[in-house]
N, C-alpha and C positions, 0 to 999 in steps of 0.2 A: 754450689747451687746448680741445678739442672733445669734448663729452660725447655719449653716445649719444642719438639723437633721441627714442626712446620707451623710457623706462626700464622694466625689469621690476620696478618698485617697487610697493609695496603701495598700495592706495587709502588716501589720507591720512585719518585721523580728524580731520576739520577742525572742531574746536572752536575757532573763531576767538577770539583773545584781544586785549584792548585793548593798543595799542602806540602811544606817542607817537613821531611821526616828524618829524625836522627838515625833511626834504624828500624827495620822490621825483621823479626827473627822467627824461625820456625824449626821445630824439632820434628824430624820425620822418621818413621820406622817402617820397615818392609820385612816381609817374611824371608826374602832371600838376599836383599841388598838395600843399602840406603840410596834411594833414587834422587837424581838431581831435581830441584824444584826452584822456581822463582816465586816471590811473594809480593803481593800488592796490598797497600793500605789506601783506601779510596773514601774520601768524603762524598757521600751520595746526596746529601741534602743538609741544609743548615738554616736555622731561623733564630730569631731573638736569642733565647738562652738554651738552645738545643741543637742537636745535629744527629744525623744517621751516617754510618760508615759501613764499609764492607772490607773484610780481609779475605783475600783470595790466594789459594795455593795452586800454582800451575805446574803440572808435571811435564817437564821438557825432555824427559829421558825416554828410552825405549822399553822401560820396564814399569809395571804398575807400582804405585805407592799404596801400602796397606797400613793405614793408621797415620795420624798426624796430630800435632799440637802446636800451638802458637802462644807467645806471650807478648804483652805490650804494656807501656806505661805512659802516663801523661805527666808533664812537668809542672803544670799549673793546677787550676781548679776544675778542669774537665773531668767528668766521672761518667762511668757506664751505668745506665739504668736498666738495660735489658739486652739480651742476646738471643738470637734465634739460629736454628740449624747447627748448634754446637752445644757441648757441655761446657759450662763456664764456672770459674771460681776466682776468688781473690778480690781485693779492693785497692786497686792501683799500687803495685802492678796487677794485671789481670792475666789469666791463662784460659785458653779454650782448646778443646780437643774434639775430635770427630764423633759423630753419632754412628749408629750401626749402618745407616743407609748411605752415608757420604764419606766413609773412611777409606774406601778404595778409589784411587784416582788412576784411571787408565792412561797410557801414554798419549800425550797430546791433549789431555782433558784437564779440567780444573775442578776444584771444590772451593766453596765459598760459604761464609756465614756473615750474618749482619749483626749490627749492634746499634743501639740508640743511647745517647748520652746527654748530659747537661753541660752547658758551657756558659756559666754566669759572666765570665770575662771575655767571651768570644771564643770561637773555635781556634785551638792552638795551632801555631805554625811550627812548633818545635817539640813534637811528640817524642818522648824518650821511650825506646823499646829495648828490652834486655832479653837474653836467652840464647839458645843455640842458634847457630847461623843458618840462614837459608843457603843451601849449597849451590843453587843454580845461578847466582849472580845478582846484580843490582839493576833495577830498571827504574826509570822515572819519566814522567810526562806531565803535561799541564793538567791532566785529569786524574792522575794517580801518582803516588810516590811509593817506592819500595826499595829495600836495600838488603844487603847481607853483611854480616859481621866479618866476612872474609875480606871485605873491602875496608880499608882503614879510614876512608873518608865517607862521611854521610852525604846524602843527596840533599841539597838545599833547594829552597824555593826558586832560586835563580837558575840552577841547573835544570830544575824541572821544567821551567818555562822554555829554556833553550832547546829542549828536545821535544817540544810539544808537537812538532810536525812529523815525528816518526810514525810510520804505519804499523798496523797490527802484525805485520809479517816478521818483524824483528824488534828487538829491544836494545836500546842504547846501553853501552857498558855492561853487556851481559855475555857470559861465556857460552851460553847456549841459545839457540834460536827459539823463539816462541811462535814460529809460523804455524798456521793452521794445518791440521791433518786433513786427510780426505773426507773425514766425517764431521769435523767441527773446526771452529776458529777460536784461537786463544787471544783474539783481539781484546785490548783493554777496554774497549767500549767508549761511549760518549759521542759527542757530536763530531762527525767527520771521520769516524773510525770503523765504518761498516764494510770497508773494502775487503773482499775475500770471504765474507761471512755468508753462510748459506741463507737463502731467502725462502721463507715458508711458501709452499709445503715441501721444499727440498730437505727432508729430515737429515739429521746429523748422525744418528746411531742406528745400528742394525738390531733386528730382533734377537731374542735370546738364542735362537737356533742358527744364527749366522745368515739369515735370509736378507730381504731387502731392508733398506733404511726406513724405519717407521715410527721413530720417536726421538726425543731429545733426552740425553742423560744429564744428571746433575752437573752444572757448570757449563753445559753446551750453550752456545750463543747462536741466535738466529735473528734475521731481519724480517720484520713484517710491517708493511705500510710505512716504510722509511723510518722505522724506529728499531733500535737495537734492543733485543731482549736476551736475558740469561735464564736458563732453567734452574730452578731451585732444587728439583729432584726429578726423577723419571716422569716424563709427561708426554702425552700425545695430543694435548689441547692446542688451540690456536694461541700463538704467542700474545700475551697480554690479556687473555680472556678470563684468567682465573689466577689463584694464588700460587700456582706452580711456576710462575714467571715473575721476574723483576725487570722493569724497564730501565735501560741504561742510557736513555736519551735519544734524541733524534740523530739521524745520519747526516744532517746538513745537506750539502750538494754533492757529497761523495756517492758515487754509484756503487751498488752492491752486486756481487756476482751471484748467479744462480744457474744451475744446470737444469732446472725444472722449467718446463713450459706448459704446466698443467693449469694455468689460470684460465678462467672461463669468462666469456663475455657477459654471462648473466650476473657476475659480481658487480655491484654498483660502484661507481666512481664519483668522486666529488670534484667540483671545479671551483677555483677561487683565484682571482687575479693576484691576490696578495699572499698566496700560499705556495711555497716551493716544494711541498711534500706530495702534491697531487700527482706529479708525473710518475711516481713509483708506487702509488697506493693501489694500483689496479692489478698487482701481481698476486693477489689472494686467489685461492681456489674457490670455485662456487660449489664444490661438493665436499664439504668438510667431513662427511661421514667416511669418505674413502681414505682419510688419513688418520682416523681414530677408531680404535676398537672399543673405546669406553663409551657406554651408553649414557654416562652421567655428564658428558661434556655438552655444554650448551653454547651456541654461537652468540656472538654479540657484536654490535657495532656502536660506535660512540661519536658524539660530537660535544665538545666542550667549548664554551664561548663566553665572552664578556659583553654585557649589554651596552657598553659605552662606545665600542668601536664601530666604524662606519661600514667596512666591507663585510661581505657575507658569502656563504657558500651553501649549497643545498646538501642535505643528508638524506640518503635513502638506502634501502636494502631490498634487493629483488630475489634473494634466495636465502636458504638456511645457513649459508656460510657467513663469516664475519666480514663486514665492510664498514668503513668509517669515513667520516669527514671531519675536518678541523676548520672552524670558522672564527672570525673575529667579531661576530655580532650575533646575538640571539634574537634580535628584533624581528627576524623573518620566520621564526619558529611558530608553527600553527598547532595548537592543541588538536589532537585527532577528534573527528566528529563522534567516534564511538568511545570517547573517554568514559571509563567506568570507575574512576577514582571517586571515593566518597569523602567529601570535605577536604579535598586537596588544597583549598584556599584558606583553611583554618577559620572559616567564618562561622562554623557551627560547633563551638567548643573545640575539643581536641580529639573528637571521634576519628578513628583510623590512625592517629599518630601515637607513637610510643617512643621509648628510649632504651638504650643499652647502658646500664650502670651510670646514669647521669640524670639530670633534672630537666624536665620538659615544662615549658610555660607558654601559654597562649599570650603573645605579646602584641600590644597595639603601638609599641614604640616605633616599629618600622614594618613595612610590608611591600611586597612586589606589586600586589594589587589588592583591592579591598581594604578592610580595616585592620587585619591582623596577620600574623605569621607565627610559625612555631620557633621558639627560641630554646636552644639546648645550652645548658651551663653545667658546671661541676664536673667536667670531663677530666679524667686522670690517665687515660690511655688512648692509643690511636683508634681502638675499636669502639670506644664509647661514642655514642651519637644518637641520631634519630632513627626511628623505624616508621615505615608506612605499610599498613596491612590492606590487602585487596581481596576481592572475591577469588575463589580457587581458579587457578590458571588451567588452560587446556593443554594437554600433552601434544607437543609438536608445533604449537602455534607461536607466532612471533608477535612481540608486543613493543610498541613505541612508548618508552618510559622517559619522563622528564621531570625536573624540579629546579626551581630557582633558589640560589643560596647567596648569602652575604655574611661576612664576618661581623661580629659585634664591635661596637666602637672601641678603638684603641688596640684591637688585635692586629699583630703583624700579618702580612700576607701568608697564606697557608694553602696547601693543596687539599681539596675536598673531593671525595669520591662518592659515586653512586654504585651500590653493589646489590646484586640479587642474592637472596639467601634461601636455600631449601632446608628442610628439616635435616638434622644431622643423621648420617647413616651410621652403620656399625663399625666403620673403619676409622679408628681414632688417629691413624697415622696420616690420613690425607684430608684435604679440605675442598673436595670437589663440589661441596654444597654451596660454595661462595663463587660468585662470578662478577668481576668488575665490568660495569657497563660504560662508565664515563668518568673523567677526572677534569678538574679545572683548578687553576690557581685563583683562589677567591681573595677578595679584599674587603675592607670595611667601608669602602667608598662607593661601591656600586653592586648591583645585583648581577650575578653570573649564572648562566644556564648550564646545567648538567643534563645531557640527553643521550640516550643510547637505545639499542634494540636488544631484546632478550627473547631467546627461543627456549621455552620451558620443556625440559625432558623429564618425564615423570619417573625418576629413580626413587625419589622420596617426595613427599608433598611439599609444595611451595610454602614458605613461612612468611617472609616479608622483604621489602626493600630497605636497605640501610644507607644512611647518609652519614659518612664518617670523615675524619680528617687525619692527615699525616701528623699534624700537631697534636700532642697528647692533651693539651689544655685549652685549645682555642674554643671559645664560645661562638656560635653562629646561628643565623636565622635560616629557615627554609620556608618556601611558600609555593603555591600553585603547582602542587604535585599532580601529574596527569599520567594516565596509562591508557593506550588505545589498543584494541585487538579483540579477538573472539574469546568469549567466556561461555562456559556451559552453565545452565541453571543448576543451582545446588539441589541435589536430590538426596534425601535421607533413605538409605536402604531399609528394607524390612529385615532387621537382624534376627528376628525370632526370639525364642526364649533364651535367657542367658543366666549364668551364675557368675556374678562379678565380684569385684572387691575395690578397695580404695588405694590411694597412694600411701607409701610408707615414709613417714617423716619428710613429706614433701617431694619424694622421688618415686620413680617406678623401678622396682627391683628387676634384676635381669631374669628372675624365675617367674615373673608375673604370668606370662602366657602358658606356663606349664600347668597352671591351675585354673585361670579365670579367663572369661571372654567378654568382659565389660569393665569399664573403669570409671570411678568417680574421684575427684580430688577431695581429700578429707577436709582441709582447711584453706587450700590455696585459692579456691574460687569464691570464698565468702567476701562480701563487699568490704568488710573491715580489713581483710588481708590484702585486697587489691588496691584500695584507695584509702589508706589510713590517713593520708594527708590530702586535702581537697585538691582535685585535679592533678594529682601525682599518682600515676598508675604503676603498679608492679605486677606485671602479667607473667613473670618468669615461671613460677610454679605451675600455673594454669596452662601455660604454653607447653610445658613438658608433658603433662598428662594428655592434653588435647592432641598434640602432634603424635604422641605414641598411639593413641586410639586410631587416628586417621591412617597412620602408616601401617597399622596392623589390621585394619578393617574390622574393628570392634566398636560397639556403641560407646559414645562418651556422654556422660550425664553431668549437667551443671548443678552445683550445690553451693549457694542458693541465691536467689535474687533479693527477696524481701523477707527479713527475719529480725525480730526484736533483739536478738543477741548477735554479737560479732558483726554488728554494723559499725561504720565509722563514727567515732564520738562526735565529730563536728556536725553531723546531720541534725543532732538534737537542738543545736543552738540557732538554727535557721528559721526564717519565717515559713509559713505554710506554703506560699507560692514558691519560695526557694527550694523547699523540701521536695515539692512536686517536680520541679524542673530537674533537680539532682537525681531523683529516682529514675526519671525518664532518660536522662543522660547516661546513667549507669547501665540501664538495660540496653539502650541503643548501642553504646560503646562495646558492650559484651557481644551482642549479636553480630555487630559488624566484624569483630575480630574472629569469632568462632561460628561461622554460618552453618557448619555441618554438625553442630551439636544435636544429638539424637533426642535427649530428654532433659528437662529442666525442672528442678524443684523451685517453682516460681515463688510460692509463699510457703514458709516453713513455720510450723508450730504456732499457728494462729488461734488455736483453741483458747478461749478465755481462761485465765488462771495460770498459764505457763509462760510463754514468751512472745506474745503478739507484738507486732511492729507498731508501736504507738506513733512513731514519726510518720509512718505511712497513713495511719488513720487521721493524723493531724493534717496531712497534705491533701488527702482525697475525701475525707469524711467517712461515713459509715459504710460506703461501698468500696472501701480501700482494697479489699481482696479482689473484687471484680475488676477494678481499674488496673491493678497490678498485672492481672492476667491479660487484659486488653493491650497493655503496652508490650508485654512479652509476645503476644500474637502479632502485633504490628511489626516488631523488629526481628523476631525469630519465627517467621511464618511456617517453617517446615518442622519445627521441633514438637515433640509431645510435651504438653504442659501439665505439670503435676502439682497437686495440692498435697503437701507432705506434712505429717504431724507425728508427735511424740507419744508412743505407747498407747495408741487408741485401742490396742488389742487387749489391754488388761485393766485400765482404771478410769478412762474418761471417754468411753465409746459414745455414750449418749450426747455429751457435750460436743464432741467432734462432729457427729452426724448433724446436729442442729446448726452448728457453725457452717458446715460445708454445703448445706442444702441450697442456700441462695446462689452461691457461685455455680454450683452444678446445674441448677435450674436455668441460670442465665446462659448456659452453653459455652462458657469460657474455659472450663476445666476439661482436660482430656483423660486424666487418670488420677488415681489416688495413691499416695505413698504412705506406707506404714513403717515406722522406724524399727520396731521389734527389738529394742533393748529390754533387759530385765524380765524376760519371759521364762526364766529358769523353772518357776514353780507351776507353770501351766501344763496341764495334760494335753494329749493330742485332741481329745474331744472338746475341751475348753477352747483350744486354739482354733479348731474347725468352726465352732459356733461364733467366735468373735470375727473371723474372716467372713463368714456368711452375712453378718450384720453390716460390715463395711461394704460388701458386695451388693447390698440392697440399694446402694446409690446408683447402680447400673453402669459403673465405669470399670475399666481394667484396674488391677491392683499391682503396684510394684512394692515388693518387700525391700525397703530401701536401706535399712541399717540393722542387719541381723547379727547378733553375737551371742555367745554363751559364756557368761562370767563364772567359770568354774575351774579352780586350780587342780582339782583331782582329775586325772586323765580318764578314769573309768566313768566318773559321774558326767564329765563333759561328753564323752562318747554316748552314754545312755540317753542324755537329753537330745543330742544331735540325731540319734537314730529314731527317736520318738517324734520330734517336731519337724525336722526338715522335710520328710515326705508329705506332711500336711501342706506346707507351703508349695512344694514342688508339684503336687498333683491337684491343687485346687483349681477349679475351672476359671476363676477370675484372675488368678496370679499369672502375670506374663513375664516376670523377671525377678531375680533375687540378687541383692547386693549384700555381701557379708562385710561387716564394718571392721576391717583389719584382719591380718592373718599371721603376723610375725610376733612371737612372744617377746614382750618387753617394748613393743612399738605400737601398742593399740591404746585406744581411748580408755578402755576399762582393763584393769590389770591382768586378769586371768583369762582373757578371751582369745589369746593367740592360738593358732593352729599348727604352725611350724616354728622351729627354732631358727635362730639367725643363720645357722650352718646348713639349713635346709631339711633337717630331720623332722619328720611329721609327728605330731601327737596322734593318738589313736583315732580321734574324731576326724582328723583330716584324711587319714588313710581310708576310713570308712566312707567319707563324703566323696572322695574321688572315685572310689569303686562304685558307689551308688549311682552317681551321675553317668559314669561310663556304661553301666549295665542297664540304665533306664533312659536312653536318649530321647530327647523331645523332637 
């Protein structure tokens, strides 16, 4: 089994624990020689029935190691449930080998990978490891244990504790020194082991051309704000600010060395009579841009606190660099005056709140304030959790972000994190879109504050804030989410005329922009797809299409708000008042999440005799169409609101015009949508006449769902050549959306325009040439 190379996992709260290890083994290969290495197995966290651990390979020789693998085995019921930063196989014993990016270990450097496991009987103290020997000797300490099979005796927990005071510059019972090189430290990490480790921004590694030190390589360790961090891969971000770093714990009272004196007085510092970390926290640089060439790095500062403690500290940030404070009480935190979070207190349903692969419930069983909180249950992985969506953030601005969390009754203490998430970029090998803002060890007994600062850098659009936990399964509450800072008013650009298309089987194909410049989700945005279970939203498919549109600056069209088909079944069993409230909640929640939506099919297929929304008529009465548009305008004030209907160009034109007139006259409708299925038999003149009749309503027309259901290539081409120019050149038509383009993945069987391998049908070739040669 091959696990992802760089997990979107949380930064491990690495309170290293004593563990007796029977042996740790490593098979190493090199292009020219077998280099000496020492190996460490470290428990980085443990809880109830689970644990995380790290296996580290330290190159103590003068030559690089090129390729490595390691094997280990548990003697009891401990089992591995996930591995990151390595290829993994086996089921006790387990084997892991390097990935392409961490296989080479330079002299004095280290490589490491992480694992998570289950421990129903507790984390074992007698782990059995088999395999080839680590050639560099045996080390042990109170925070980690490692061994080599060249030593006939295994390191026990007692020997581990007896050597706990050894510094990072040497290892007990080892034939080779593990002292730090000039560019990095191979310290084993943990509390009190930061001596000799570079302090940020005193980088550990040189650039590729041998110039100045400007980054950390995989395995390098650095100290930042009295905490020891380890780089998971090449990084030039602030230690602890994103997923390229793993926290190895606080430094305690041990001072850390640094040859850098570039800290700035503009970096904020925190004061607390109860905190021993404040004395070293001011060593951060106030100019983070000077240490990073990556535009996607965002700075952050954090404060994590528990509401029950009595002492407190202030938290502030005066520059774009990262600064943090650690406090024992959240009671002094003040929500910013310019807080623009919508429904952060969960008092108005679950607007703005969402989940990642778990279940969200508005709970009145517990709350930090008010009557309710957001409860997440059904989690099965660390990244499952809550999301909170906010208005678009402004590039370069800093935001004060906070939320209160509490574990559900009966849950053991677990670390909970607040993370900022941007839309995924095109690089699947890195996760710079994620940035950790704050962490806290939460309990089921009290509410704890997660609070940090986030500077948004617009490499990709901002997506949401995430509240997640180290525990894969912990259920927890969140309440009183707040965010303060400057936001720009949402403006919908004038995109002009477009020829667009829809998602393909719920996804956006990589070739989409080769052909189209507007996108509509085929089914993912329909109410029944999003909220098939009442108050349980699945936005994932809609998110993909919307984020794609925003990232590529093309118009996004919502389909659809109110429709008698593909609405959730449960809406029909409610009372009229409940139906009205649910329709409003649905529209409000959509508009809150997707404020930059350019166009919306507000009411779909309302012409009598087809698929009118009887539940909406029951909720609002005979003016249900007008009321639906009024709600859309209230919550999506910038969008173009469309009355969309089925085949009004061929068989029910009179009925549609009669139905539409009242809403058009009321001034609530911005445009008309004509779906344009089943028009294969219409001539150009017939199509022109039908369009003219619809245009008599006096509104712009969107051709919303055009396709040609013809399996014969030449016949499809002929129809396309005759009909498309009529749409394209009509004075009232302002955009055309074709309903699917991949053969075998369209609503109607023979409407596809390209094959899955990208080869076009003749109609597609002609269409692309026509649009290119007749620009709007």
